[in-house]
C-alpha positions as CSV (number, residue, x, y, z in Angstrom):
1,M,64.9,26.0,-54.9
2,I,66.7,26.5,-57.8
3,V,67.6,23.4,-59.9
4,P,69.6,23.7,-63.1
5,E,67.8,22.1,-66.0
6,A,70.2,19.4,-66.7
7,Q,69.6,18.2,-63.0
8,M,65.8,18.4,-63.0
9,S,63.8,15.4,-62.4
10,L,60.9,14.3,-64.5
11,H,58.4,15.4,-62.1
12,E,60.1,18.8,-61.6
13,A,60.3,19.3,-65.3
14,C,56.5,18.4,-65.6
15,Y,55.6,20.9,-62.9
16,R,57.7,23.7,-64.4
17,G,56.4,22.9,-68.0
18,R,60.0,22.1,-69.5
19,L,58.7,20.0,-72.4
20,A,62.2,19.5,-74.0
21,R,63.6,18.2,-70.5
22,V,60.5,15.8,-70.1
23,K,61.2,14.5,-73.6
24,Q,64.9,14.2,-72.9
25,L,64.3,12.2,-69.6
26,L,61.6,10.0,-71.2
27,D,64.1,9.2,-74.1
28,E,66.7,8.4,-71.4
29,G,64.3,5.8,-69.8
30,A,62.5,7.9,-67.0
31,D,59.3,6.0,-65.9
32,P,56.3,8.2,-66.3
33,N,54.5,6.2,-63.6
34,A,57.3,6.3,-61.0
35,P,56.6,8.0,-57.7
36,A,58.1,11.4,-57.1
37,N,61.0,11.7,-54.6
38,P,59.4,13.2,-51.4
39,D,62.8,14.7,-50.5
40,E,62.9,16.7,-53.7
41,R,60.1,19.0,-52.6
42,P,56.7,18.5,-50.8
43,W,54.5,17.6,-53.6
44,V,50.9,18.4,-52.1
45,S,47.7,20.2,-53.2
46,S,47.2,23.7,-52.1
47,A,43.3,23.4,-52.9
48,G,41.0,23.1,-50.2
49,K,41.0,23.7,-46.5
50,A,44.3,21.9,-45.7
51,P,47.2,20.6,-48.0
52,R,47.1,17.0,-48.9
53,P,49.6,14.8,-50.9
54,L,48.9,14.8,-54.6
55,N,49.2,11.5,-56.6
56,C,52.9,11.7,-57.1
57,I,53.4,10.4,-60.5
58,A,54.6,12.6,-63.2
59,I,51.4,13.2,-65.0
60,A,50.0,14.6,-61.7
61,H,52.7,17.2,-61.6
62,S,51.8,18.2,-65.3
63,L,48.3,19.0,-64.1
64,T,49.4,21.5,-61.4
65,E,50.4,24.1,-64.0
66,D,48.1,23.1,-67.0
67,H,50.7,21.7,-69.2
68,V,48.5,20.0,-71.8
69,E,51.3,19.0,-74.1
70,I,53.4,17.4,-71.3
71,A,50.3,15.3,-70.3
72,R,49.8,14.1,-73.8
73,L,53.6,13.4,-74.0
74,L,53.4,11.5,-70.9
75,I,50.4,9.4,-72.1
76,A,51.9,8.8,-75.2
77,R,54.8,7.5,-73.3
78,G,52.9,5.1,-71.2
79,G,51.6,7.4,-68.5
80,R,48.7,6.0,-66.6
81,V,45.4,8.2,-66.0
82,D,43.5,6.6,-63.3
83,H,41.0,7.8,-60.7
84,T,43.6,9.2,-58.5
85,V,45.0,11.5,-61.4
86,L,41.3,12.5,-62.2
87,R,40.5,13.3,-58.6
88,D,43.6,15.3,-58.4
89,H,42.7,17.4,-61.6
90,D,39.3,17.9,-60.1
91,V,40.8,19.4,-56.9
92,E,43.2,21.5,-58.6
93,M,41.1,22.6,-61.6
94,L,39.6,26.2,-61.8
95,D,37.8,25.8,-64.9
96,R,40.0,27.9,-67.1
97,K,40.4,27.0,-70.7
98,L,43.5,25.1,-70.4
99,D,41.9,23.1,-67.5
100,R,39.1,22.1,-69.8
101,A,41.4,21.0,-72.5
102,L,43.6,18.9,-70.2
103,R,40.4,17.4,-68.8
104,Q,39.6,16.1,-72.2
105,V,42.9,14.6,-72.6
106,L,42.8,12.9,-69.4
107,L,39.3,11.5,-69.9
108,A,40.3,10.1,-73.1
109,A,43.3,8.3,-71.7
110,S,41.5,7.2,-68.5
111,T,41.8,3.6,-67.4
112,S,39.1,3.9,-64.8
């Protein structure tokens, strides 16, 4: 699925690591805690034995591709980090350097 940058949703921009587009959408009033549109794409975890739906808020999509700066921006703009976000990160984490950096950002902002 090819989505032009100008038409990219907040969730898609987070997933693809488009920091400038994420900033633009937030500046235009996008809600960092709004659920993803399931018609846009299937947002599921590929980890484990069977795919399962991820927590479909924008910050969860930034986790999928280890976009630490996007996660920081979403948190700064009101993105919530609760137990579901932390759980999704645990499922997706492969213990790479960026995963550890992202985990520190998430734990610092955690509400649960």
